[in-house]
C-alpha positions as CSV (number, residue, x, y, z in Angstrom):
1,X,76.6,49.2,20.5
2,X,74.6,51.5,22.9
3,X,72.5,52.6,19.9
4,X,71.8,49.0,18.9
5,X,70.9,48.0,22.5
6,X,68.5,51.0,22.8
7,X,66.8,50.1,19.5
8,X,66.4,46.5,20.7
9,X,64.8,47.6,24.0
10,X,62.4,49.9,22.1
11,X,61.3,47.2,19.7
12,X,60.9,44.6,22.5
13,X,58.8,47.1,24.4
14,X,56.7,47.7,21.2
15,X,56.2,44.0,20.8
16,X,53.9,44.0,23.8
17,X,51.5,46.1,21.8
18,X,52.0,44.2,18.5
19,X,52.7,40.7,19.6
20,X,51.3,39.1,16.5
21,X,53.5,41.2,14.2
22,X,56.9,40.9,15.9
23,X,59.2,37.9,15.4
24,X,62.9,37.2,15.5
25,X,65.6,35.3,17.3
26,X,68.7,36.0,19.4
27,X,71.7,33.7,19.8
28,X,75.0,33.7,21.7
29,X,78.0,31.4,21.7
30,X,81.7,31.0,21.3
31,X,83.9,30.9,18.2
32,X,87.5,29.5,17.8
33,X,89.7,30.9,15.1
34,X,93.2,29.8,14.0
35,X,94.8,31.8,11.2
36,X,98.2,32.7,9.7
37,X,96.8,35.7,7.8
38,X,99.3,38.5,8.2
39,X,96.6,41.1,7.5
40,X,94.5,40.1,10.5
41,X,95.4,42.0,13.7
42,X,96.0,40.1,16.9
43,X,97.0,42.8,19.4
44,X,100.7,43.9,19.1
45,X,102.9,42.2,16.6
46,X,106.7,42.1,16.8
47,X,107.5,40.1,13.7
48,X,105.8,40.6,10.4
49,X,107.0,37.3,9.0
50,X,105.7,34.8,11.5
51,X,102.2,35.8,12.4
52,X,99.7,33.2,13.7
53,X,96.4,33.9,15.4
54,X,94.6,31.5,17.8
55,X,91.6,33.1,19.4
56,X,88.5,32.2,21.3
57,X,85.8,34.9,21.3
58,X,82.1,35.6,21.9
59,X,79.6,35.3,19.1
60,X,76.3,37.2,19.3
61,X,73.7,37.3,16.5
62,X,70.0,38.2,16.4
63,X,67.3,39.8,14.4
64,X,63.9,41.5,15.0
65,X,61.2,41.5,12.3
66,X,58.0,43.6,12.3
67,X,55.3,42.8,9.7
68,X,52.6,45.5,9.5
69,X,50.9,43.4,6.7
70,X,51.3,40.3,4.7
71,X,53.7,41.8,2.1
72,X,56.0,44.1,4.1
73,X,58.6,43.4,6.7
74,X,60.9,45.8,8.6
75,X,64.0,44.2,10.1
76,X,67.1,45.1,12.1
77,X,69.8,43.3,14.0
78,X,72.9,41.2,13.3
79,X,71.7,38.2,11.4
80,X,73.5,35.0,10.8
81,X,75.8,35.7,7.8
82,X,77.8,33.7,5.3
83,X,80.8,35.8,6.2
84,X,81.4,38.3,9.0
85,X,78.5,39.5,11.1
86,X,77.2,43.0,10.4
87,X,74.4,45.2,11.6
88,X,71.5,45.6,9.2
89,X,68.5,47.9,9.2
90,X,66.1,47.5,6.3
91,X,62.7,46.9,4.8
92,X,61.6,43.9,2.7
93,X,58.5,43.5,0.5
94,X,57.0,40.9,-1.8
95,X,55.4,42.3,-4.9
96,X,52.4,41.0,-6.9
97,X,54.7,39.4,-9.5
98,X,56.3,37.3,-6.7
99,X,59.6,39.3,-6.6
100,X,61.0,39.7,-3.1
101,X,63.0,42.9,-2.5
102,X,65.1,43.8,0.5
103,X,66.7,47.2,0.9
104,X,69.1,47.6,3.9
105,X,71.5,50.0,5.5
106,X,74.5,47.9,6.5
107,X,77.3,48.8,8.9
108,X,80.2,47.3,10.9
109,X,81.5,49.9,13.3
110,X,83.9,47.7,15.3
111,X,86.4,46.3,12.8
112,X,90.2,46.2,13.6
113,X,93.1,46.4,11.2
114,X,96.8,47.2,11.3
115,X,98.0,50.8,11.1
116,X,100.7,49.5,8.7
117,X,100.8,45.7,8.1
118,X,104.2,45.8,6.3
119,X,106.5,46.7,9.1
120,X,108.0,44.5,11.9
121,X,106.4,46.2,14.9
122,X,102.7,46.8,14.2
123,X,99.9,48.3,16.2
124,X,96.1,47.9,15.8
125,X,93.8,50.7,14.7
126,X,90.0,51.0,14.4
127,X,88.3,50.6,11.1
128,X,84.6,50.8,10.0
129,X,82.5,50.1,7.0
130,X,78.9,51.1,6.1
131,X,76.8,51.1,3.0
132,X,73.6,50.3,1.2
133,X,72.4,46.9,-0.1
134,X,69.6,45.8,-2.3
135,X,68.6,42.1,-2.7
136,X,66.1,40.8,-5.2
137,X,64.9,37.2,-5.1
138,X,62.4,35.1,-7.1
139,X,62.5,37.8,-9.7
140,X,59.1,37.7,-11.5
141,X,58.4,34.4,-9.9
142,X,61.5,32.7,-11.3
143,X,64.6,31.3,-9.5
144,X,66.8,34.3,-10.5
145,X,68.2,36.6,-7.9
146,X,70.6,39.5,-7.7
147,X,72.3,41.5,-5.0
148,X,73.8,45.0,-5.3
149,X,75.8,46.9,-2.7
150,X,78.0,50.0,-2.2
151,X,80.2,50.0,0.9
152,X,82.4,52.8,2.3
153,X,85.6,51.7,4.2
154,X,87.4,54.0,6.7
155,X,90.7,53.1,8.4
156,X,91.6,55.3,11.3
157,X,95.3,56.3,11.5
158,X,96.4,54.6,8.2
159,X,100.2,54.6,8.7
160,X,100.7,52.6,5.5
161,X,99.3,55.6,3.5
162,X,101.5,57.9,5.4
163,X,104.6,56.1,4.0
164,X,103.2,55.4,0.5
165,X,100.1,57.2,-0.8
166,X,99.4,54.3,-3.2
167,X,98.6,52.1,-0.1
168,X,95.7,54.2,1.1
169,X,92.9,51.9,2.2
170,X,89.9,54.3,2.6
171,X,87.4,54.2,-0.2
172,X,84.4,52.4,-1.7
173,X,83.6,48.9,-2.8
174,X,80.8,48.3,-5.3
175,X,79.5,44.7,-5.7
176,X,77.1,43.0,-8.0
177,X,76.0,39.4,-7.5
178,X,73.6,37.4,-9.6
179,X,72.5,33.8,-9.7
180,X,69.8,31.2,-9.8
181,X,68.1,29.2,-7.1
182,X,66.6,25.8,-7.7
183,X,65.4,22.7,-5.8
184,X,67.6,19.6,-5.7
185,X,65.0,17.5,-4.0
186,X,62.4,17.8,-1.3
187,X,63.4,20.3,1.4
188,X,66.8,20.8,-0.3
189,X,67.7,23.9,-2.4
190,X,70.8,25.2,-4.2
191,X,71.9,28.8,-5.1
192,X,74.6,29.1,-7.8
193,X,76.0,32.6,-8.2
194,X,78.7,34.8,-9.7
195,X,79.8,38.2,-8.5
196,X,81.9,41.2,-9.6
197,X,83.5,43.7,-7.2
198,X,85.3,47.0,-7.9
199,X,87.3,48.4,-5.1
200,X,88.0,52.2,-5.5
201,X,90.4,53.0,-2.7
202,X,92.5,56.1,-2.0
203,X,95.6,54.2,-3.0
204,X,95.9,52.7,-6.5
205,X,97.8,49.7,-5.1
206,X,94.8,48.9,-2.8
207,X,92.2,49.4,-5.6
208,X,91.1,46.2,-7.3
209,X,88.7,44.3,-9.4
210,X,87.4,40.9,-8.2
211,X,85.5,38.1,-9.9
212,X,83.9,35.2,-8.0
213,X,81.6,32.3,-8.1
214,X,80.1,29.9,-5.6
215,X,77.3,27.5,-4.6
216,X,75.1,27.5,-1.5
217,X,73.1,24.5,-0.5
218,X,70.3,24.8,2.0
219,X,68.5,21.7,3.4
220,X,65.7,21.2,6.0
221,X,65.1,17.9,7.9
222,X,61.7,16.5,8.6
223,X,62.0,18.1,12.1
224,X,62.7,21.5,10.4
225,X,66.4,21.5,11.4
226,X,68.6,23.6,9.1
227,X,71.8,22.7,7.3
228,X,73.7,25.2,5.1
229,X,76.8,24.5,3.1
230,X,78.7,27.1,1.1
231,X,81.6,26.9,-1.4
232,X,83.1,30.1,-2.8
233,X,86.0,31.0,-5.2
234,X,87.3,34.5,-5.8
235,X,90.0,36.1,-8.0
236,X,91.3,39.5,-7.1
237,X,93.6,41.7,-9.3
238,X,95.0,45.0,-7.9
239,X,95.6,48.0,-10.0
240,X,99.3,48.8,-9.5
241,X,102.5,47.7,-7.8
242,X,102.7,47.5,-4.1
243,X,105.8,49.6,-3.3
244,X,107.0,47.3,-0.5
245,X,107.3,44.4,-3.0
246,X,107.6,46.2,-6.4
247,X,105.0,43.9,-7.8
248,X,101.2,44.1,-8.5
249,X,99.3,41.9,-6.1
250,X,97.1,39.1,-7.5
251,X,95.4,36.5,-5.5
252,X,92.9,33.6,-5.5
253,X,90.8,32.9,-2.5
254,X,88.6,29.9,-1.8
255,X,86.7,28.7,1.2
256,X,84.0,26.4,2.6
257,X,81.6,26.9,5.4
258,X,78.9,24.7,7.1
259,X,76.2,25.6,9.5
260,X,73.8,23.2,11.3
261,X,70.9,24.5,13.4
262,X,69.0,22.1,15.7
263,X,65.6,23.6,16.4
264,X,63.5,22.8,19.5
265,X,66.7,21.4,21.0
266,X,66.2,18.6,23.5
267,X,62.4,19.1,23.5
268,X,62.6,22.8,24.5
269,X,60.2,24.7,22.3
270,X,61.5,27.8,20.4
271,X,65.1,27.0,21.6
272,X,67.9,26.1,19.2
273,X,71.6,25.1,19.1
274,X,73.8,25.9,16.2
275,X,77.1,24.5,15.1
276,X,79.4,26.1,12.5
277,X,82.8,25.5,10.9
278,X,84.8,26.7,8.0
279,X,88.1,26.9,6.1
280,X,89.5,29.6,3.9
281,X,92.7,30.1,2.0
282,X,94.4,32.8,-0.1
283,X,97.1,32.2,-2.6
284,X,98.9,35.2,-4.0
285,X,101.8,35.9,-6.4
286,X,103.4,37.7,-3.4
287,X,104.1,35.2,-0.6
288,X,103.4,37.8,2.1
289,X,99.7,37.7,1.3
290,X,99.3,33.9,1.4
291,X,96.9,32.9,4.2
292,X,95.0,29.9,5.7
293,X,92.3,30.1,8.3
294,X,90.0,27.7,10.2
295,X,87.1,28.5,12.5
296,X,84.5,26.5,14.5
297,X,81.6,27.8,16.6
298,X,78.8,26.7,18.8
299,X,75.9,28.7,20.0
300,X,72.4,28.6,21.6
301,X,69.4,30.8,21.2
302,X,65.7,31.3,21.2
303,X,63.0,32.2,18.6
304,X,60.3,34.6,19.5
């Protein structure tokens, strides 16, 4: 976090010398989460079978863009995401054939997980993920797009692996997403996509293959307010038996999320208010992994 704050200060200082080339936004707010997911840490747990999480937390997002010319953009920050926020540092460019490419370093250094989620008395531990991501949109001027990423996951003090080596959670995830974007009507667009993920973890019972699909709808009002709606469905198949249950884990996850951004809120130029909400569920062949989660958030910010 100190590194991110330092970089932000340097770029804001640089913007004084390149005011016409710097843009971005910053937003802060609160988020409310209610979940019965046994894999989500909530401090110290005393009963593995009856976990519920109700939490109110801070939500901070923002992004700084620097455009040295009309085709290239350097960016960094924690942009508004479809899923969990993560820090990105990258460069984007539009080529002569209209293809838009974005290559980024992605990291999340502040995750939390259980040392061992399968025992009655559990304790939190730190986790982190980092990797590389390449996004291509409007490929050769068409509506086709693709996203490719490789992510390294590290779990500190993995007690589950200490008990059974097949439950080791450190390793790599490789993801390929592809789809097509098209207009529905004026100021409304849809992205339909499919994705394939391979999880190569230290433990075979934590390694997996995943298939997914979804649709994202983006709409702008006449006042340039933004509405985003996302539906997603994923199927995950793990490689071998989980030794705590003597069965190979299989699960189906689905979710929905909506985001509304009111620009120039209440007549204040370059200020905005955002509202978000979502629902997710996971159904598994092993009841322990079943989960249901809700969240809602509200935030305010400014464009610059």
